[in-house]
C-alpha positions in Angstrom: -86.8 -24.2 12.7 -83.7 -26.0 13.4 -80.5 -25.5 11.6 -78.9 -28.3 9.8 -76.0 -28.4 12.2 -78.6 -28.6 15.2 -80.2 -31.6 13.4 -76.8 -33.3 12.9 -76.0 -32.6 16.8 -79.3 -34.3 17.9 -78.5 -37.2 15.7 -75.0 -37.5 17.1 -76.3 -37.2 20.6 -78.9 -39.9 20.0 -76.3 -42.3 18.4 -73.9 -41.6 21.5 -76.7 -42.2 24.0 -77.5 -45.7 22.3 -73.8 -46.7 21.8 -71.8 -49.2 23.8 -68.7 -47.8 25.5 -65.7 -47.4 23.2 -67.8 -47.5 19.9 -65.9 -45.8 17.1 -68.4 -43.8 14.8 -67.8 -43.3 11.1 -68.7 -39.7 10.8 -68.4 -37.5 7.8 -66.7 -34.1 7.8 -69.9 -32.2 8.6 -70.7 -34.3 11.6 -67.1 -34.0 12.7 -67.5 -30.2 12.6 -70.7 -30.3 14.5 -68.8 -32.3 17.2 -66.0 -29.8 17.3 -68.0 -26.6 17.1 -71.2 -27.3 19.0 -71.2 -30.5 21.1 -67.7 -30.4 22.6 -67.9 -26.7 23.6 -71.3 -27.4 25.3 -69.9 -30.4 27.0 -66.9 -28.4 28.3 -69.4 -25.7 29.6 -71.5 -28.2 31.3 -68.5 -29.9 32.9 -67.1 -26.4 34.2 -70.4 -25.6 35.8 -70.6 -29.0 37.5 -67.0 -28.6 38.9 -68.1 -25.3 40.5 -71.1 -26.9 42.2 -70.6 -28.1 45.8 -72.2 -30.6 48.1 -72.2 -29.2 51.6 -71.1 -31.9 54.2 -71.2 -31.7 58.1 -69.5 -34.1 60.4 -71.7 -35.5 63.2 -69.1 -36.3 66.1 -71.5 -38.1 68.2 -72.4 -40.6 65.5 -69.0 -40.4 63.7 -70.3 -39.9 60.2 -70.8 -37.2 57.5 -74.3 -35.9 56.5 -74.3 -34.8 52.9 -76.4 -32.1 51.3 -77.6 -34.7 48.9 -79.4 -36.6 51.7 -76.8 -39.4 52.2 -74.7 -40.4 55.2 -71.0 -41.2 54.8 -68.7 -42.9 57.2 -65.0 -43.3 57.0 -63.2 -46.2 58.9 -59.9 -44.2 59.6 -59.0 -40.7 59.2 -60.8 -37.7 57.8 -61.9 -36.6 54.2 -58.4 -34.9 53.7 -56.5 -38.0 54.9 -58.5 -40.3 52.6 -58.2 -37.8 49.6 -62.0 -37.3 49.3 -62.6 -34.2 47.2 -65.8 -35.1 45.5 -69.1 -36.5 46.9 -69.5 -40.2 45.7 -73.3 -39.8 45.6 -73.8 -36.7 43.6 -70.3 -36.0 42.0 -70.1 -32.4 43.3 -67.0 -31.0 45.2 -67.2 -31.5 48.8 -67.6 -28.4 51.0 -67.1 -29.3 54.6 -69.2 -27.0 56.9 -67.8 -25.7 60.1 -69.7 -25.9 63.4 -70.6 -22.2 63.0 -72.1 -22.9 59.5 -74.4 -25.7 60.6 
């Protein structure tokens, strides 16, 4: 059986998923408490976990592009990842971990 707070959390998540960007909700105090006590901490935990995940990339010198762990190919016109300030994979959003030749 779900608690009242869990029911409210589900309703809030449902409202947010349907909303247009920048919609301001008129929540009551109980809904505000659920956001602060349940939803926001869960989102912070989820975000921290995502920030710790990495996408392993390796550079193919022969073809001049990067192979990504998420099965994509990425090419830079000039410079390397560091020169172009690429820290996160544009495909999966995980932090890039560039493999060395020994790791490949």
